[in-house]
N, CA, C and O atoms as a GROMACS GRO file, in nm:
protein
  560
    1MET      N    1   0.081  -0.119   0.000
    1MET     CA    2   0.000   0.000   0.000
    1MET      C    3   0.086   0.127   0.000
    1MET      O    4   0.048   0.228  -0.058
    2ALA      N    5   0.202   0.121   0.065
    2ALA     CA    6   0.290   0.237   0.065
    2ALA      C    7   0.335   0.270  -0.077
    2ALA      O    8   0.347   0.387  -0.114
    3MET      N    9   0.359   0.166  -0.157
    3MET     CA   10   0.398   0.188  -0.297
    3MET      C   11   0.286   0.256  -0.374
    3MET      O   12   0.312   0.341  -0.459
    4LEU      N   13   0.161   0.218  -0.346
    4LEU     CA   14   0.048   0.280  -0.413
    4LEU      C   15   0.038   0.429  -0.375
    4LEU      O   16   0.016   0.514  -0.461
    5TYR      N   17   0.056   0.459  -0.248
    5TYR     CA   18   0.054   0.599  -0.203
    5TYR      C   19   0.162   0.678  -0.276
    5TYR      O   20   0.137   0.787  -0.327
    6ASP      N   21   0.282   0.621  -0.281
    6ASP     CA   22   0.393   0.691  -0.345
    6ASP      C   23   0.373   0.707  -0.495
    6ASP      O   24   0.422   0.803  -0.554
    7THR      N   25   0.301   0.614  -0.557
    7THR     CA   26   0.271   0.627  -0.700
    7THR      C   27   0.191   0.753  -0.726
    7THR      O   28   0.213   0.821  -0.826
    8PHE      N   29   0.097   0.784  -0.637
    8PHE     CA   30   0.017   0.905  -0.654
    8PHE      C   31   0.102   1.032  -0.640
    8PHE      O   32   0.061   1.139  -0.687
    9LEU      N   33   0.217   1.022  -0.578
    9LEU     CA   34   0.308   1.136  -0.568
    9LEU      C   35   0.407   1.140  -0.684
    9LEU      O   36   0.444   1.247  -0.731
   10VAL      N   37   0.451   1.022  -0.728
   10VAL     CA   38   0.554   1.014  -0.831
   10VAL      C   39   0.498   1.049  -0.969
   10VAL      O   40   0.567   1.114  -1.048
   11LEU      N   41   0.376   1.009  -1.000
   11LEU     CA   42   0.321   1.037  -1.133
   11LEU      C   43   0.314   1.187  -1.163
   11LEU      O   44   0.358   1.229  -1.271
   12PRO      N   45   0.261   1.270  -1.073
   12PRO     CA   46   0.263   1.414  -1.101
   12PRO      C   47   0.406   1.470  -1.109
   12PRO      O   48   0.432   1.563  -1.185
   13LEU      N   49   0.497   1.414  -1.031
   13LEU     CA   50   0.637   1.457  -1.037
   13LEU      C   51   0.694   1.431  -1.176
   13LEU      O   52   0.759   1.518  -1.234
   14ILE      N   53   0.668   1.311  -1.229
   14ILE     CA   54   0.716   1.277  -1.364
   14ILE      C   55   0.657   1.374  -1.466
   14ILE      O   56   0.728   1.425  -1.552
   15MET      N   57   0.527   1.400  -1.455
   15MET     CA   58   0.462   1.492  -1.548
   15MET      C   59   0.524   1.631  -1.540
   15MET      O   60   0.547   1.695  -1.643
   16ALA      N   61   0.552   1.678  -1.421
   16ALA     CA   62   0.611   1.811  -1.403
   16ALA      C   63   0.752   1.818  -1.462
   16ALA      O   64   0.787   1.915  -1.528
   17VAL      N   65   0.831   1.714  -1.438
   17VAL     CA   66   0.968   1.713  -1.488
   17VAL      C   67   0.969   1.705  -1.640
   17VAL      O   68   1.049   1.773  -1.705
   18VAL      N   69   0.882   1.624  -1.699
   18VAL     CA   70   0.873   1.615  -1.844
   18VAL      C   71   0.826   1.749  -1.902
   18VAL      O   72   0.877   1.792  -2.005
   19ALA      N   73   0.730   1.814  -1.837
   19ALA     CA   74   0.683   1.944  -1.884
   19ALA      C   75   0.796   2.047  -1.880
   19ALA      O   76   0.809   2.128  -1.972
   20MET      N   77   0.878   2.044  -1.774
   20MET     CA   78   0.992   2.135  -1.766
   20MET      C   79   1.092   2.107  -1.877
   20MET      O   80   1.146   2.200  -1.937
   21ALA      N   81   1.116   1.978  -1.906
   21ALA     CA   82   1.208   1.942  -2.014
   21ALA      C   83   1.154   1.992  -2.148
   21ALA      O   84   1.231   2.039  -2.232
   22MET      N   85   1.025   1.982  -2.168
   22MET     CA   86   0.964   2.031  -2.292
   22MET      C   87   0.978   2.183  -2.302
   22MET      O   88   1.004   2.236  -2.410
   23ALA      N   89   0.962   2.252  -2.190
   23ALA     CA   90   0.976   2.398  -2.189
   23ALA      C   91   1.120   2.438  -2.220
   23ALA      O   92   1.144   2.531  -2.296
   24VAL      N   93   1.215   2.367  -2.161
   24VAL     CA   94   1.357   2.395  -2.187
   24VAL      C   95   1.387   2.371  -2.335
   24VAL      O   96   1.456   2.452  -2.398
   25LYS      N   97   1.337   2.262  -2.389
   25LYS     CA   98   1.358   2.234  -2.532
   25LYS      C   99   1.299   2.346  -2.616
   25LYS      O  100   1.361   2.391  -2.713
   26GLY      N  101   1.180   2.391  -2.580
   26GLY     CA  102   1.117   2.500  -2.655
   26GLY      C  103   1.197   2.629  -2.650
   26GLY      O  104   1.205   2.701  -2.749
   27LEU      N  105   1.258   2.658  -2.533
   27LEU     CA  106   1.339   2.779  -2.519
   27LEU      C  107   1.472   2.769  -2.592
   27LEU      O  108   1.516   2.864  -2.657
   28LEU      N  109   1.536   2.654  -2.581
   28LEU     CA  110   1.668   2.637  -2.642
   28LEU      C  111   1.662   2.625  -2.794
   28LEU      O  112   1.751   2.672  -2.865
   29PHE      N  113   1.557   2.562  -2.840
   29PHE     CA  114   1.546   2.538  -2.984
   29PHE      C  115   1.424   2.607  -3.042
   29PHE      O  116   1.348   2.546  -3.117
   30ALA      N  117   1.404   2.732  -3.008
   30ALA     CA  118   1.285   2.806  -3.050
   30ALA      C  119   1.271   2.811  -3.202
   30ALA      O  120   1.160   2.803  -3.253
   31ASN      N  121   1.381   2.824  -3.273
   31ASN     CA  122   1.375   2.831  -3.419
   31ASN      C  123   1.338   2.697  -3.480
   31ASN      O  124   1.266   2.692  -3.580
   32VAL      N  125   1.387   2.590  -3.422
   32VAL     CA  126   1.364   2.456  -3.477
   32VAL      C  127   1.229   2.400  -3.434
   32VAL      O  128   1.164   2.330  -3.512
   33THR      N  129   1.186   2.431  -3.311
   33THR     CA  130   1.064   2.371  -3.258
   33THR      C  131   0.937   2.419  -3.326
   33THR      O  132   0.834   2.353  -3.319
   34SER      N  133   0.944   2.534  -3.392
   34SER     CA  134   0.822   2.582  -3.456
   34SER      C  135   0.776   2.486  -3.566
   34SER      O  136   0.657   2.473  -3.591
   35SER      N  137   0.871   2.420  -3.631
   35SER     CA  138   0.834   2.326  -3.736
   35SER      C  139   0.810   2.186  -3.684
   35SER      O  140   0.732   2.111  -3.743
   36MET      N  141   0.875   2.148  -3.574
   36MET     CA  142   0.860   2.011  -3.524
   36MET      C  143   0.792   2.002  -3.387
   36MET      O  144   0.778   1.892  -3.335
   37GLY      N  145   0.751   2.112  -3.328
   37GLY     CA  146   0.684   2.109  -3.199
   37GLY      C  147   0.782   2.090  -3.085
   37GLY      O  148   0.903   2.081  -3.107
   38THR      N  149   0.729   2.083  -2.964
   38THR     CA  150   0.815   2.068  -2.847
   38THR      C  151   0.811   1.926  -2.791
   38THR      O  152   0.860   1.901  -2.681
   39ALA      N  153   0.755   1.833  -2.865
   39ALA     CA  154   0.748   1.695  -2.818
   39ALA      C  155   0.889   1.640  -2.797
   39ALA      O  156   0.981   1.671  -2.873
   40LEU      N  157   0.903   1.558  -2.696
   40LEU     CA  158   1.030   1.494  -2.666
   40LEU      C  159   1.030   1.352  -2.723
   40LEU      O  160   0.925   1.290  -2.738
   41HIS      N  161   1.148   1.303  -2.754
   41HIS     CA  162   1.161   1.166  -2.801
   41HIS      C  163   1.114   1.072  -2.689
   41HIS      O  164   1.148   1.094  -2.573
   42PRO      N  165   1.038   0.967  -2.722
   42PRO     CA  166   0.988   0.875  -2.617
   42PRO      C  167   1.098   0.815  -2.529
   42PRO      O  168   1.076   0.795  -2.410
   43ALA      N  169   1.214   0.787  -2.587
   43ALA     CA  170   1.324   0.731  -2.507
   43ALA      C  171   1.371   0.833  -2.403
   43ALA      O  172   1.405   0.796  -2.290
   44LEU      N  173   1.374   0.960  -2.441
   44LEU     CA  174   1.415   1.065  -2.348
   44LEU      C  175   1.313   1.079  -2.235
   44LEU      O  176   1.350   1.099  -2.120
   45VAL      N  177   1.185   1.067  -2.268
   45VAL     CA  178   1.081   1.074  -2.165
   45VAL      C  179   1.098   0.959  -2.066
   45VAL      O  180   1.082   0.979  -1.945
   46ARG      N  181   1.130   0.841  -2.115
   46ARG     CA  182   1.153   0.725  -2.025
   46ARG      C  183   1.272   0.751  -1.933
   46ARG      O  184   1.265   0.723  -1.813
   47VAL      N  185   1.380   0.803  -1.989
   47VAL     CA  186   1.499   0.832  -1.909
   47VAL      C  187   1.467   0.936  -1.802
   47VAL      O  188   1.506   0.921  -1.686
   48ILE      N  189   1.395   1.040  -1.840
   48ILE     CA  190   1.355   1.144  -1.745
   48ILE      C  191   1.269   1.084  -1.635
   48ILE      O  192   1.286   1.116  -1.517
   49ALA      N  193   1.175   0.996  -1.672
   49ALA     CA  194   1.086   0.934  -1.572
   49ALA      C  195   1.166   0.848  -1.474
   49ALA      O  196   1.143   0.855  -1.353
   50VAL      N  197   1.258   0.767  -1.526
   50VAL     CA  198   1.338   0.681  -1.439
   50VAL      C  199   1.423   0.765  -1.345
   50VAL      O  200   1.434   0.734  -1.226
   51LEU      N  201   1.484   0.871  -1.397
   51LEU     CA  202   1.565   0.957  -1.312
   51LEU      C  203   1.480   1.027  -1.206
   51LEU      O  204   1.522   1.036  -1.090
   52ALA      N  205   1.362   1.074  -1.243
   52ALA     CA  206   1.275   1.142  -1.146
   52ALA      C  207   1.234   1.046  -1.034
   52ALA      O  208   1.235   1.084  -0.917
   53VAL      N  209   1.199   0.924  -1.069
   53VAL     CA  210   1.158   0.824  -0.969
   53VAL      C  211   1.276   0.793  -0.876
   53VAL      O  212   1.260   0.786  -0.754
   54ASN      N  213   1.395   0.774  -0.935
   54ASN     CA  214   1.513   0.743  -0.854
   54ASN      C  215   1.546   0.857  -0.758
   54ASN      O  216   1.575   0.833  -0.641
   55VAL      N  217   1.542   0.979  -0.807
   55VAL     CA  218   1.572   1.094  -0.721
   55VAL      C  219   1.468   1.106  -0.610
   55VAL      O  220   1.503   1.131  -0.494
   56PHE      N  221   1.340   1.087  -0.644
   56PHE     CA  222   1.233   1.095  -0.545
   56PHE      C  223   1.259   0.998  -0.429
   56PHE      O  224   1.264   1.038  -0.313
   57PHE      N  225   1.274   0.869  -0.462
   57PHE     CA  226   1.290   0.769  -0.358
   57PHE      C  227   1.421   0.786  -0.282
   57PHE      O  228   1.422   0.782  -0.159
   58CYS      N  229   1.532   0.804  -0.354
   58CYS     CA  230   1.661   0.818  -0.285
   58CYS      C  231   1.663   0.939  -0.194
   58CYS      O  232   1.718   0.933  -0.084
   59TRP      N  233   1.604   1.050  -0.237
   59TRP     CA  234   1.604   1.170  -0.154
   59TRP      C  235   1.529   1.144  -0.023
   59TRP      O  236   1.578   1.178   0.085
   60PHE      N  237   1.411   1.085  -0.033
   60PHE     CA  238   1.334   1.057   0.089
   60PHE      C  239   1.404   0.954   0.178
   60PHE      O  240   1.407   0.968   0.300
   61TRP      N  241   1.461   0.851   0.117
   61TRP     CA  242   1.528   0.747   0.196
   61TRP      C  243   1.650   0.802   0.269
   61TRP      O  244   1.672   0.771   0.386
   62VAL      N  245   1.728   0.884   0.200
   62VAL     CA  246   1.848   0.940   0.263
   62VAL      C  247   1.809   1.045   0.367
   62VAL      O  248   1.872   1.054   0.473
   63LYS      N  249   1.706   1.123   0.337
   63LYS     CA  250   1.664   1.230   0.429
   63LYS      C  251   1.618   1.175   0.563
   63LYS      O  252   1.668   1.217   0.667
   64ASN      N  253   1.521   1.082   0.563
   64ASN     CA  254   1.472   1.028   0.691
   64ASN      C  255   1.432   0.881   0.686
   64ASN      O  256   1.370   0.830   0.779
   65GLY      N  257   1.468   0.812   0.577
   65GLY     CA  258   1.441   0.669   0.569
   65GLY      C  259   1.299   0.634   0.528
   65GLY      O  260   1.262   0.517   0.525
   66GLN      N  261   1.218   0.735   0.497
   66GLN     CA  262   1.078   0.710   0.465
   66GLN      C  263   1.029   0.803   0.354
   66GLN      O  264   1.061   0.922   0.352
   67THR      N  265   0.951   0.745   0.263
   67THR     CA  266   0.875   0.827   0.170
   67THR      C  267   0.744   0.862   0.242
   67THR      O  268   0.720   0.814   0.353
   68LEU      N  269   0.661   0.944   0.180
   68LEU     CA  270   0.534   0.978   0.245
   68LEU      C  271   0.444   0.856   0.259
   68LEU      O  272   0.375   0.840   0.360
   69GLY      N  273   0.445   0.769   0.158
   69GLY     CA  274   0.366   0.645   0.168
   69GLY      C  275   0.416   0.554   0.280
   69GLY      O  276   0.337   0.490   0.349
   70MET      N  277   0.547   0.549   0.297
   70MET     CA  278   0.605   0.467   0.404
   70MET      C  279   0.569   0.524   0.541
   70MET      O  280   0.548   0.449   0.636
   71GLN      N  281   0.562   0.658   0.551
   71GLN     CA  282   0.524   0.720   0.678
   71GLN      C  283   0.381   0.682   0.714
   71GLN      O  284   0.352   0.654   0.831
   72ALA      N  285   0.293   0.680   0.615
   72ALA     CA  286   0.152   0.646   0.641
   72ALA      C  287   0.137   0.503   0.691
   72ALA      O  288   0.048   0.474   0.770
   73TRP      N  289   0.225   0.415   0.645
   73TRP     CA  290   0.215   0.274   0.684
   73TRP      C  291   0.320   0.234   0.787
   73TRP      O  292   0.340   0.115   0.812
   74ARG      N  293   0.387   0.332   0.847
   74ARG     CA  294   0.485   0.310   0.954
   74ARG      C  295   0.597   0.216   0.912
   74ARG      O  296   0.635   0.126   0.987
   75ILE      N  297   0.649   0.237   0.793
   75ILE     CA  298   0.759   0.157   0.742
   75ILE      C  299   0.879   0.249   0.727
   75ILE      O  300   0.865   0.363   0.682
   76LYS      N  301   0.997   0.200   0.766
   76LYS     CA  302   1.118   0.281   0.753
   76LYS      C  303   1.228   0.196   0.690
   76LYS      O  304   1.241   0.077   0.719
   77LEU      N  305   1.304   0.258   0.602
   77LEU     CA  306   1.418   0.190   0.540
   77LEU      C  307   1.543   0.224   0.619
   77LEU      O  308   1.574   0.341   0.641
   78VAL      N  309   1.614   0.122   0.661
   78VAL     CA  310   1.739   0.139   0.736
   78VAL      C  311   1.843   0.044   0.680
   78VAL      O  312   1.809  -0.050   0.608
   79GLY      N  313   1.968   0.069   0.712
   79GLY     CA  314   2.072  -0.025   0.677
   79GLY      C  315   2.054  -0.152   0.758
   79GLY      O  316   1.989  -0.150   0.862
   80MET      N  317   2.111  -0.262   0.711
   80MET     CA  318   2.093  -0.389   0.780
   80MET      C  319   2.147  -0.387   0.923
   80MET      O  320   2.108  -0.470   1.005
   81ASN      N  321   2.237  -0.294   0.953
   81ASN     CA  322   2.289  -0.280   1.089
   81ASN      C  323   2.222  -0.165   1.163
   81ASN      O  324   2.269  -0.123   1.268
   82GLY      N  325   2.113  -0.116   1.107
   82GLY     CA  326   2.040  -0.007   1.171
   82GLY      C  327   2.090   0.132   1.136
   82GLY      O  328   2.034   0.231   1.182
   83GLN      N  329   2.197   0.140   1.055
   83GLN     CA  330   2.251   0.272   1.020
   83GLN      C  331   2.160   0.341   0.918
   83GLN      O  332   2.080   0.275   0.851
   84PRO      N  333   2.172   0.473   0.906
   84PRO     CA  334   2.091   0.546   0.809
   84PRO      C  335   2.125   0.505   0.666
   84PRO      O  336   2.235   0.456   0.640
   85VAL      N  337   2.032   0.527   0.576
   85VAL     CA  338   2.050   0.493   0.436
   85VAL      C  339   2.139   0.598   0.369
   85VAL      O  340   2.120   0.718   0.389
   86THR      N  341   2.236   0.551   0.289
   86THR     CA  342   2.323   0.641   0.214
   86THR      C  343   2.272   0.652   0.070
   86THR      O  344   2.186   0.574   0.028
   87VAL      N  345   2.324   0.747  -0.003
   87VAL     CA  346   2.287   0.762  -0.144
   87VAL      C  347   2.322   0.635  -0.221
   87VAL      O  348   2.244   0.587  -0.303
   88LYS      N  349   2.440   0.580  -0.194
   88LYS     CA  350   2.485   0.458  -0.261
   88LYS      C  351   2.387   0.343  -0.235
   88LYS      O  352   2.353   0.268  -0.326
   89MET      N  353   2.344   0.329  -0.112
   89MET     CA  354   2.247   0.225  -0.076
   89MET      C  355   2.114   0.248  -0.149
   89MET      O  356   2.053   0.153  -0.199
   90GLY      N  357   2.071   0.373  -0.155
   90GLY     CA  358   1.946   0.406  -0.223
   90GLY      C  359   1.950   0.373  -0.371
   90GLY      O  360   1.855   0.316  -0.425
   91VAL      N  361   2.060   0.408  -0.436
   91VAL     CA  362   2.075   0.379  -0.579
   91VAL      C  363   2.079   0.228  -0.602
   91VAL      O  364   2.016   0.178  -0.695
   92LYS      N  365   2.153   0.156  -0.518
   92LYS     CA  366   2.158   0.011  -0.530
   92LYS      C  367   2.020  -0.051  -0.507
   92LYS      O  368   1.982  -0.147  -0.574
   93ARG      N  369   1.946   0.004  -0.413
   93ARG     CA  370   1.812  -0.048  -0.385
   93ARG      C  371   1.719  -0.025  -0.504
   93ARG      O  372   1.641  -0.114  -0.539
   94MET      N  373   1.726   0.092  -0.565
   94MET     CA  374   1.643   0.119  -0.682
   94MET      C  375   1.679   0.025  -0.797
   94MET      O  376   1.590  -0.028  -0.864
   95ALA      N  377   1.808   0.003  -0.821
   95ALA     CA  378   1.851  -0.089  -0.926
   95ALA      C  379   1.805  -0.231  -0.894
   95ALA      O  380   1.759  -0.303  -0.983
   96GLY      N  381   1.817  -0.270  -0.768
   96GLY     CA  382   1.773  -0.403  -0.726
   96GLY      C  383   1.622  -0.421  -0.738
   96GLY      O  384   1.575  -0.529  -0.774
   97ALA      N  385   1.547  -0.316  -0.707
   97ALA     CA  386   1.401  -0.323  -0.720
   97ALA      C  387   1.361  -0.339  -0.865
   97ALA      O  388   1.268  -0.412  -0.897
   98LEU      N  389   1.432  -0.270  -0.955
   98LEU     CA  390   1.406  -0.284  -1.098
   98LEU      C  391   1.437  -0.427  -1.143
   98LEU      O  392   1.360  -0.487  -1.218
   99LEU      N  393   1.549  -0.480  -1.098
   99LEU     CA  394   1.584  -0.619  -1.129
   99LEU      C  395   1.479  -0.715  -1.075
   99LEU      O  396   1.440  -0.810  -1.143
  100SER      N  397   1.433  -0.690  -0.953
  100SER     CA  398   1.330  -0.775  -0.892
  100SER      C  399   1.203  -0.775  -0.975
  100SER      O  400   1.138  -0.878  -0.989
  101ALA      N  401   1.167  -0.661  -1.028
  101ALA     CA  402   1.045  -0.649  -1.108
  101ALA      C  403   1.063  -0.713  -1.246
  101ALA      O  404   0.973  -0.780  -1.296
  102ILE      N  405   1.181  -0.691  -1.307
  102ILE     CA  406   1.207  -0.745  -1.441
  102ILE      C  407   1.201  -0.897  -1.441
  102ILE      O  408   1.158  -0.958  -1.539
  103CYS      N  409   1.242  -0.958  -1.334
  103CYS     CA  410   1.241  -1.105  -1.322
  103CYS      C  411   1.104  -1.155  -1.281
  103CYS      O  412   1.091  -1.241  -1.194
  104LEU      N  413   1.001  -1.100  -1.346
  104LEU     CA  414   0.862  -1.140  -1.321
  104LEU      C  415   0.822  -1.123  -1.174
  104LEU      O  416   0.737  -1.197  -1.124
  105GLY      N  417   0.882  -1.027  -1.108
  105GLY     CA  418   0.847  -0.999  -0.969
  105GLY      C  419   0.907  -1.096  -0.869
  105GLY      O  420   0.873  -1.092  -0.750
  106MET      N  421   0.996  -1.183  -0.915
  106MET     CA  422   1.053  -1.284  -0.824
  106MET      C  423   1.126  -1.221  -0.704
  106MET      O  424   1.123  -1.276  -0.594
  107GLY      N  425   1.190  -1.108  -0.726
  107GLY     CA  426   1.259  -1.042  -0.615
  107GLY      C  427   1.166  -0.994  -0.507
  107GLY      O  428   1.205  -0.982  -0.391
  108TYR      N  429   1.041  -0.966  -0.546
  108TYR     CA  430   0.940  -0.925  -0.447
  108TYR      C  431   0.879  -1.047  -0.379
  108TYR      O  432   0.853  -1.045  -0.259
  109TRP      N  433   0.856  -1.152  -0.455
  109TRP     CA  434   0.799  -1.275  -0.398
  109TRP      C  435   0.899  -1.346  -0.306
  109TRP      O  436   0.860  -1.426  -0.221
  110TRP      N  437   1.027  -1.315  -0.323
  110TRP     CA  438   1.132  -1.380  -0.246
  110TRP      C  439   1.109  -1.368  -0.095
  110TRP      O  440   1.146  -1.458  -0.019
  111CYS      N  441   1.049  -1.259  -0.052
  111CYS     CA  442   1.028  -1.237   0.092
  111CYS      C  443   0.938  -1.344   0.154
  111CYS      O  444   0.941  -1.365   0.275
  112LEU      N  445   0.860  -1.412   0.071
  112LEU     CA  446   0.770  -1.515   0.124
  112LEU      C  447   0.844  -1.643   0.163
  112LEU      O  448   0.797  -1.719   0.246
  113ILE      N  449   0.962  -1.665   0.102
  113ILE     CA  450   1.038  -1.786   0.136
  113ILE      C  451   1.165  -1.755   0.215
  113ILE      O  452   1.228  -1.845   0.270
  114ASP      N  453   1.202  -1.628   0.221
  114ASP     CA  454   1.321  -1.588   0.296
  114ASP      C  455   1.293  -1.592   0.446
  114ASP      O  456   1.189  -1.546   0.491
  115LYS      N  457   1.386  -1.646   0.521
  115LYS     CA  458   1.367  -1.659   0.666
  115LYS      C  459   1.356  -1.524   0.736
  115LYS      O  460   1.292  -1.513   0.840
  116GLN      N  461   1.419  -1.422   0.678
  116GLN     CA  462   1.415  -1.288   0.739
  116GLN      C  463   1.318  -1.196   0.665
  116GLN      O  464   1.316  -1.076   0.689
  117SER      N  465   1.238  -1.253   0.576
  117SER     CA  466   1.137  -1.177   0.498
  117SER      C  467   1.198  -1.060   0.421
  117SER      O  468   1.139  -0.952   0.415
  118ARG      N  469   1.314  -1.081   0.364
  118ARG     CA  470   1.380  -0.976   0.287
  118ARG      C  471   1.361  -0.998   0.138
  118ARG      O  472   1.340  -1.110   0.091
  119TYR      N  473   1.368  -0.887   0.064
  119TYR     CA  474   1.358  -0.888  -0.081
  119TYR      C  475   1.498  -0.894  -0.141
  119TYR      O  476   1.597  -0.874  -0.070
  120TRP      N  477   1.507  -0.922  -0.271
  120TRP     CA  478   1.638  -0.921  -0.337
  120TRP      C  479   1.706  -0.787  -0.321
  120TRP      O  480   1.826  -0.780  -0.294
  121HIS      N  481   1.628  -0.680  -0.337
  121HIS     CA  482   1.690  -0.547  -0.330
  121HIS      C  483   1.736  -0.512  -0.188
  121HIS      O  484   1.820  -0.424  -0.171
  122ASP      N  485   1.682  -0.580  -0.087
  122ASP     CA  486   1.735  -0.562   0.049
  122ASP      C  487   1.879  -0.613   0.054
  122ASP      O  488   1.968  -0.546   0.105
  123TYR      N  489   1.899  -0.732   0.000
  123TYR     CA  490   2.032  -0.792   0.002
  123TYR      C  491   2.130  -0.716  -0.086
  123TYR      O  492   2.246  -0.696  -0.049
  124LEU      N  493   2.084  -0.674  -0.204
  124LEU     CA  494   2.173  -0.604  -0.297
  124LEU      C  495   2.218  -0.468  -0.243
  124LEU      O  496   2.329  -0.423  -0.272
  125SER      N  497   2.133  -0.402  -0.166
  125SER     CA  498   2.164  -0.267  -0.118
  125SER      C  499   2.215  -0.263   0.025
  125SER      O  500   2.266  -0.161   0.071
  126GLY      N  501   2.203  -0.374   0.097
  126GLY     CA  502   2.243  -0.373   0.237
  126GLY      C  503   2.145  -0.296   0.325
  126GLY      O  504   2.182  -0.241   0.428
  127SER      N  505   2.019  -0.293   0.281
  127SER     CA  506   1.917  -0.221   0.357
  127SER      C  507   1.798  -0.313   0.380
  127SER      O  508   1.786  -0.419   0.319
  128GLU      N  509   1.710  -0.270   0.470
  128GLU     CA  510   1.591  -0.350   0.497
  128GLU      C  511   1.479  -0.260   0.547
  128GLU      O  512   1.503  -0.150   0.598
  129LEU      N  513   1.358  -0.308   0.532
  129LEU     CA  514   1.241  -0.236   0.580
  129LEU      C  515   1.216  -0.272   0.725
  129LEU      O  516   1.227  -0.388   0.764
  130GLU      N  517   1.181  -0.172   0.802
  130GLU     CA  518   1.154  -0.192   0.945
  130GLU      C  519   1.013  -0.140   0.973
  130GLU      O  520   0.978  -0.029   0.934
  131LEU      N  521   0.934  -0.220   1.041
  131LEU     CA  522   0.800  -0.175   1.080
  131LEU      C  523   0.811  -0.100   1.212
  131LEU      O  524   0.860  -0.153   1.311
  132LEU      N  525   0.766   0.024   1.210
  132LEU     CA  526   0.773   0.108   1.330
  132LEU      C  527   0.654   0.080   1.421
  132LEU      O  528   0.548   0.040   1.374
  133PRO      N  529   0.671   0.100   1.550
  133PRO     CA  530   0.558   0.077   1.643
  133PRO      C  531   0.448   0.180   1.618
  133PRO      O  532   0.473   0.290   1.570
  134ALA      N  533   0.327   0.140   1.653
  134ALA     CA  534   0.212   0.231   1.638
  134ALA      C  535   0.229   0.350   1.730
  134ALA      O  536   0.281   0.338   1.841
  135ARG      N  537   0.186   0.464   1.683
  135ARG     CA  538   0.192   0.585   1.766
  135ARG      C  539   0.087   0.576   1.874
  135ARG      O  540  -0.027   0.536   1.848
  136LYS      N  541   0.124   0.613   1.993
  136LYS     CA  542   0.028   0.612   2.103
  136LYS      C  543  -0.056   0.738   2.095
  136LYS      O  544  -0.004   0.848   2.075
  137LYS      N  545  -0.185   0.721   2.110
  137LYS     CA  546  -0.276   0.836   2.108
  137LYS      C  547  -0.264   0.911   2.239
  137LYS      O  548  -0.248   0.852   2.346
  138ALA      N  549  -0.271   1.041   2.229
  138ALA     CA  550  -0.262   1.126   2.348
  138ALA      C  551  -0.386   1.108   2.435
  138ALA      O  552  -0.498   1.100   2.385
  139ALA      N  553  -0.365   1.104   2.565
  139ALA     CA  554  -0.477   1.091   2.658
  139ALA      C  555  -0.556   1.219   2.660
  139ALA      O  556  -0.500   1.328   2.650
  140LYS      N  557  -0.688   1.206   2.672
  140LYS     CA  558  -0.777   1.323   2.674
  140LYS      C  559  -0.792   1.379   2.812
  140LYS      O  560  -0.863   1.477   2.831
   0.00000   0.00000   0.00000
């Protein structure tokens, strides 16, 4: 569910970044774009989307170990020894998550048979998800 929450944040981010790239293209190539428009090559849009998603997740993970979706579900990403997540760990985790998905989701299903309930990208990045305790409600 945290991934679903974050998807609602990442999609508008991708749209905004692609729109900015289109605006930059329009400004830089004003003479050329009048005949061919400001559309971007589909491969460039994919690269921009992947970079935006990676920056989004890595920034939140390095900043406090949680994206907004993870905060809602009390999940935190930490190093396997409890240390904070580094940029290198975040990038490795994103690459590992992509690998997990490309292999028909096997890296995600792996947690069902792993004794420590870890995913492939946990092992590849040296990080793991931690369930935080429920917040206690303030007494009235």
